[in-house]
C-alpha positions as CSV (number, residue, x, y, z in Angstrom):
1,M,-0.2,-21.9,22.0
2,T,0.8,-23.4,18.5
3,R,0.7,-21.8,15.1
4,T,0.7,-23.7,11.9
5,I,1.8,-22.1,8.5
6,A,0.7,-23.4,5.2
7,T,1.6,-22.0,1.9
8,S,0.7,-22.5,-1.8
9,T,2.1,-21.1,-5.0
10,S,0.6,-20.2,-8.3
11,I,-0.4,-17.2,-10.4
12,T,-2.3,-14.0,-9.1
13,R,-5.2,-12.9,-11.3
14,L,-7.9,-10.5,-11.2
15,A,-11.4,-12.2,-11.7
16,T,-14.9,-10.8,-11.3
17,S,-16.7,-13.4,-9.3
18,R,-16.9,-13.0,-5.5
19,R,-14.9,-16.0,-4.5
20,G,-12.8,-16.2,-7.6
21,L,-11.3,-12.7,-7.3
22,F,-7.7,-14.1,-6.3
23,V,-7.7,-17.2,-8.8
24,G,-4.7,-19.3,-7.8
25,A,-3.2,-16.7,-5.6
26,S,-0.2,-17.5,-3.5
27,G,-1.6,-17.5,0.0
28,L,-0.2,-17.6,3.4
29,V,-2.4,-18.9,6.1
30,L,-2.0,-18.4,9.8
31,L,-3.8,-20.4,12.3
32,A,-4.0,-19.4,15.9
33,A,-5.0,-22.3,18.3
34,C,-4.7,-22.9,21.9
35,G,-4.4,-26.6,22.3
36,N,-8.1,-27.4,22.8
37,D,-10.7,-29.3,20.5
38,D,-12.9,-26.2,20.2
39,S,-13.4,-25.6,16.6
40,S,-14.3,-21.9,17.1
41,P,-11.4,-19.3,17.0
42,S,-10.2,-18.3,20.4
43,G,-7.2,-17.2,22.5
44,A,-7.2,-13.4,22.2
45,G,-10.1,-13.0,24.7
46,G,-13.6,-11.5,23.9
47,D,-16.3,-13.1,21.8
48,T,-15.7,-14.3,18.2
49,A,-18.0,-15.5,15.5
50,S,-18.1,-19.2,15.6
51,N,-18.9,-19.6,12.0
52,A,-16.3,-17.2,10.7
53,G,-13.8,-18.4,8.3
54,P,-10.2,-16.9,8.1
55,L,-9.9,-13.2,8.4
56,P,-8.5,-12.2,4.9
57,I,-6.1,-9.3,4.4
58,S,-4.0,-8.0,1.6
59,A,-2.0,-4.9,0.5
60,I,-1.2,-2.8,-2.6
61,P,1.8,-4.2,-4.4
62,D,3.9,-1.1,-4.3
63,Q,7.2,-2.7,-3.8
64,D,9.1,-5.9,-4.7
65,P,7.0,-9.1,-4.0
66,E,9.7,-10.7,-1.9
67,V,9.7,-7.6,0.5
68,L,5.8,-7.6,0.5
69,N,5.6,-11.4,1.3
70,R,8.0,-11.1,4.2
71,L,6.4,-8.1,5.7
72,Y,2.7,-9.2,5.4
73,G,3.6,-12.7,6.5
74,D,4.8,-11.3,9.7
75,V,1.8,-8.9,9.9
76,A,-0.7,-11.8,9.4
77,A,1.0,-13.8,12.2
78,R,0.5,-10.8,14.6
79,F,-3.1,-10.3,13.5
80,A,-3.6,-14.0,14.4
81,E,-2.1,-13.8,17.7
82,A,-4.0,-10.7,18.6
83,T,-7.5,-11.8,17.3
84,G,-7.3,-15.6,17.9
85,L,-8.5,-15.9,14.4
86,E,-7.1,-17.8,11.4
87,V,-5.6,-14.9,9.3
88,T,-4.8,-15.1,5.5
89,Y,-2.7,-12.7,3.5
90,T,-3.2,-12.9,-0.4
91,P,-0.6,-11.1,-2.4
92,V,-1.8,-9.6,-5.6
93,T,0.0,-8.1,-8.7
94,E,-2.2,-5.1,-9.5
95,Y,-3.5,-2.3,-7.4
96,P,-7.2,-2.6,-8.6
97,A,-7.2,-6.1,-7.5
98,V,-7.1,-5.1,-3.8
99,V,-9.8,-2.5,-4.4
100,R,-12.0,-5.0,-6.0
101,G,-11.3,-7.7,-3.4
102,F,-12.3,-5.2,-0.7
103,E,-15.4,-4.2,-2.7
104,V,-16.8,-7.7,-3.1
105,G,-15.9,-8.9,0.5
106,D,-13.0,-11.2,-0.3
107,L,-10.9,-9.0,1.9
108,A,-11.9,-7.6,5.5
109,I,-8.8,-5.4,6.1
110,A,-6.3,-4.2,3.6
111,W,-3.2,-1.8,3.6
112,M,-4.1,0.8,0.9
113,G,-2.6,3.9,-0.7
114,G,-4.5,7.1,-0.4
115,L,-6.1,6.6,-3.7
116,T,-6.9,3.0,-3.6
117,G,-8.3,3.5,-0.1
118,V,-10.5,6.4,-1.4
119,Q,-11.7,4.2,-4.2
120,A,-12.4,1.3,-1.9
121,A,-14.3,3.5,0.4
122,Q,-16.4,4.9,-2.1
123,R,-17.4,1.5,-3.2
124,V,-18.1,0.1,0.5
125,A,-20.4,2.2,2.4
126,G,-19.2,2.5,6.0
127,A,-15.6,1.4,5.2
128,T,-13.2,3.0,7.7
129,A,-9.7,4.1,7.5
130,F,-8.4,3.4,11.0
131,A,-4.6,3.5,11.0
132,Q,-1.6,5.0,9.4
133,R,2.1,5.2,10.0
134,N,3.5,8.2,11.7
135,I,4.9,9.2,8.4
136,D,1.7,9.2,6.3
137,A,0.3,12.5,7.3
138,E,3.1,14.2,5.5
139,F,4.0,11.8,2.7
140,T,6.1,13.0,-0.3
141,S,7.0,11.9,-3.7
142,L,10.2,12.6,-5.5
143,F,10.8,13.4,-9.4
144,I,14.0,11.7,-10.3
145,A,16.0,12.0,-13.5
146,T,18.9,10.6,-15.5
147,R,21.9,13.0,-15.5
148,K,21.8,12.5,-19.3
149,S,18.5,14.4,-19.5
150,G,20.3,17.7,-18.6
151,L,17.7,18.3,-15.9
152,S,18.9,19.8,-12.7
153,P,17.2,20.1,-9.2
154,F,14.7,22.8,-8.5
155,D,12.9,24.1,-5.4
156,D,9.4,24.7,-6.3
157,V,6.4,23.3,-8.0
158,D,6.7,25.7,-11.0
159,G,10.1,23.9,-11.9
160,L,7.9,20.9,-13.0
161,S,7.4,22.8,-16.3
162,R,10.9,22.1,-17.1
163,L,9.9,18.3,-17.8
164,A,8.1,19.3,-21.0
165,G,9.9,17.6,-23.8
166,H,11.2,14.7,-21.7
167,S,10.0,11.2,-21.2
168,L,8.5,10.2,-17.9
169,T,7.2,7.1,-16.2
170,F,4.8,7.1,-13.2
171,G,4.4,4.0,-11.0
172,S,0.9,2.0,-11.1
173,E,-1.8,4.1,-12.6
174,T,-3.6,4.2,-9.3
175,S,-0.6,4.8,-7.2
176,T,-1.0,7.9,-4.9
177,S,2.7,8.7,-4.6
178,G,3.6,7.4,-8.0
179,R,1.0,8.8,-10.1
180,L,-1.9,10.8,-8.6
181,M,-0.1,13.4,-6.6
182,P,2.7,13.8,-8.9
183,Q,0.3,14.4,-11.8
184,Y,-1.5,16.9,-9.6
185,F,1.6,18.9,-9.0
186,M,2.5,18.8,-12.8
187,D,-0.9,20.3,-13.4
188,Q,-0.2,22.9,-10.8
189,A,3.0,23.8,-12.8
190,G,1.0,24.1,-16.0
191,L,2.6,20.8,-17.4
192,S,0.2,18.6,-19.0
193,I,0.8,14.9,-20.2
194,D,0.7,16.2,-23.8
195,D,3.9,18.3,-23.1
196,L,5.9,15.3,-22.4
197,K,8.0,13.4,-24.9
198,G,5.6,10.5,-25.8
199,Q,2.9,9.1,-23.6
200,P,3.9,8.5,-20.0
201,G,4.9,5.1,-18.8
202,F,3.2,3.1,-15.9
203,S,6.0,0.9,-14.4
204,G,3.7,-0.8,-11.9
205,S,5.6,-0.2,-8.8
206,H,8.1,2.3,-7.2
207,D,11.0,-0.1,-7.5
208,A,10.4,-0.6,-11.2
209,T,10.1,3.3,-11.7
210,I,13.7,3.8,-10.0
211,E,15.1,0.9,-12.2
212,A,13.6,2.4,-15.4
213,V,15.2,5.8,-14.8
214,A,18.5,4.3,-13.6
215,S,18.7,2.3,-16.8
216,G,17.9,5.2,-19.0
217,S,14.5,3.7,-20.2
218,F,12.9,6.9,-19.1
219,E,14.4,10.3,-18.5
220,V,12.3,11.0,-15.6
221,G,10.2,9.2,-13.0
222,A,7.7,9.9,-10.2
223,V,8.4,7.9,-7.1
224,N,7.5,7.4,-3.3
225,E,10.3,9.2,-1.4
226,Q,10.3,6.3,1.2
227,V,10.9,3.6,-1.3
228,Y,13.7,5.7,-3.0
229,T,15.4,6.3,0.2
230,A,15.2,2.6,1.1
231,T,16.6,1.8,-2.3
232,V,19.6,4.3,-1.7
233,D,20.2,2.7,1.7
234,A,20.2,-0.9,0.3
235,G,22.7,-0.1,-2.4
236,E,21.5,-2.7,-4.7
237,V,20.6,-0.4,-7.7
238,D,23.4,1.7,-9.3
239,L,21.9,5.3,-8.9
240,S,25.2,7.0,-9.9
241,D,23.4,8.4,-13.1
242,V,20.2,9.4,-11.0
243,V,19.6,12.8,-9.7
244,V,16.7,13.8,-7.5
245,L,14.9,16.8,-9.1
246,F,12.2,17.8,-6.7
247,R,10.4,16.8,-3.6
248,T,6.7,17.5,-3.6
249,P,4.6,19.3,-0.8
250,P,3.3,16.8,1.7
251,Y,0.0,15.0,1.6
252,Y,-1.8,12.2,3.5
253,D,-1.3,8.7,1.9
254,Y,-1.2,5.2,3.1
255,H,-3.5,3.6,5.5
256,W,-5.2,0.5,6.9
257,L,-9.0,0.2,5.7
258,A,-11.6,-2.1,7.2
259,R,-15.0,-3.3,5.9
260,P,-18.0,-2.2,8.1
261,D,-18.8,-5.8,9.0
262,V,-15.5,-6.9,10.4
263,D,-17.0,-7.3,13.9
264,E,-20.3,-8.8,12.8
265,V,-18.5,-11.4,10.7
266,Y,-15.4,-12.2,12.7
267,G,-16.7,-11.5,16.3
268,A,-17.2,-8.4,18.5
269,G,-14.1,-6.5,19.1
270,T,-12.0,-7.8,16.4
271,L,-11.2,-4.7,14.9
272,D,-10.4,-3.2,18.2
273,K,-7.8,-6.0,18.8
274,V,-6.2,-5.1,15.5
275,K,-6.0,-1.6,16.5
276,D,-4.5,-2.3,19.8
277,L,-1.9,-4.4,18.1
278,L,-0.9,-1.7,15.6
279,F,-0.9,1.2,18.0
280,G,0.7,-0.8,20.6
281,L,3.9,-1.7,18.4
282,D,7.0,-0.8,20.4
283,P,10.2,0.0,18.6
284,S,12.1,-1.2,21.7
285,V,10.6,-4.7,21.4
286,P,12.5,-6.7,18.7
287,D,9.6,-8.4,17.2
288,D,7.7,-5.1,17.0
289,A,10.7,-3.2,15.7
290,A,11.0,-5.7,12.9
291,I,7.5,-5.1,11.6
292,L,8.0,-1.3,12.0
293,D,11.0,-1.3,10.1
294,L,9.7,-3.2,7.3
295,F,7.0,-0.5,7.1
296,G,9.5,2.2,7.3
297,A,7.9,3.7,10.3
298,E,8.4,4.5,14.0
299,S,4.7,3.8,14.9
300,F,1.2,3.4,13.8
301,V,-1.3,6.2,14.8
302,P,-5.2,6.6,14.3
303,T,-6.5,8.2,11.2
304,E,-9.9,8.8,9.7
305,N,-11.7,8.9,6.2
306,S,-11.7,12.9,6.2
307,N,-7.9,13.0,6.0
308,Y,-8.1,11.7,2.6
309,D,-10.6,14.3,1.2
310,Q,-7.7,16.1,-0.6
311,I,-6.9,12.7,-2.4
312,R,-10.6,12.3,-3.4
313,D,-10.8,15.8,-4.8
314,V,-7.6,15.3,-7.0
315,A,-8.8,11.8,-8.0
316,E,-12.1,13.4,-9.1
317,E,-10.3,16.0,-11.1
318,L,-8.3,13.3,-12.8
319,D,-11.3,11.1,-13.3
320,L,-9.7,8.2,-11.4
321,L,-12.7,7.3,-8.9
322,A,-14.8,5.4,-11.5
């Protein structure tokens, strides 16, 4: 079996037309072929739709683009091998672009945060959350601060009231771990946005939040604990002036979401092949371990839409489902 990789690079933008959603996006296309002249996808067994185009996937841009391109390039290659279909990964620069792409059908399967997954599932009846990492059932956020802020660590949610009078940045406006749940726990502590020093920032990603706090641009930041731990381990950002104030209680977060018409469009059994691949990733196999490591996970496990009911409730309270 041979595989061809083609790339193109331009600027990612959000548009409103169905096929124009990812205008000029940098795309990675992986074609699975088996050395025959049949133009229909094949090679993974089972029936596939003869008129199906490439299987389009994407993911929320929660980390550095270089990391994401490497990760989802590998994921697209494995999806292609598992399904026998062409698979395209389209990177985006904004969380809403993934939700919109999923809504209008430009994406068939996407890696979502808890909130973006709930938003997309609300807009596409029958959309299914089908897989999450082993760490996503008990995900946590961190509140971090510059030492110059004078803030010290605390052990309970009520301690978040101490952030009053300090500047704070979230990540993306629709990030579950970088905005939604941190703001929820702030509300639980009786701390409102108006109690902060100025309006909160929205850095756009967890990496950017960490750098904003490390540089002193903001006194406090709310960040995904997994990304913060990876940043510490990488040692590429000077965190000597950063202190971890608080780890939030756990909540459900990231997951893979599929449109209800995946099998109809791309062939019977397509989604099951993707599930079998994800659930079968083995950390003792080098190629599998490489993907799991990039995801920061030991394995993928099944999930379901109801696991994100808390996220939906909080999003409704914060008016983030519209």
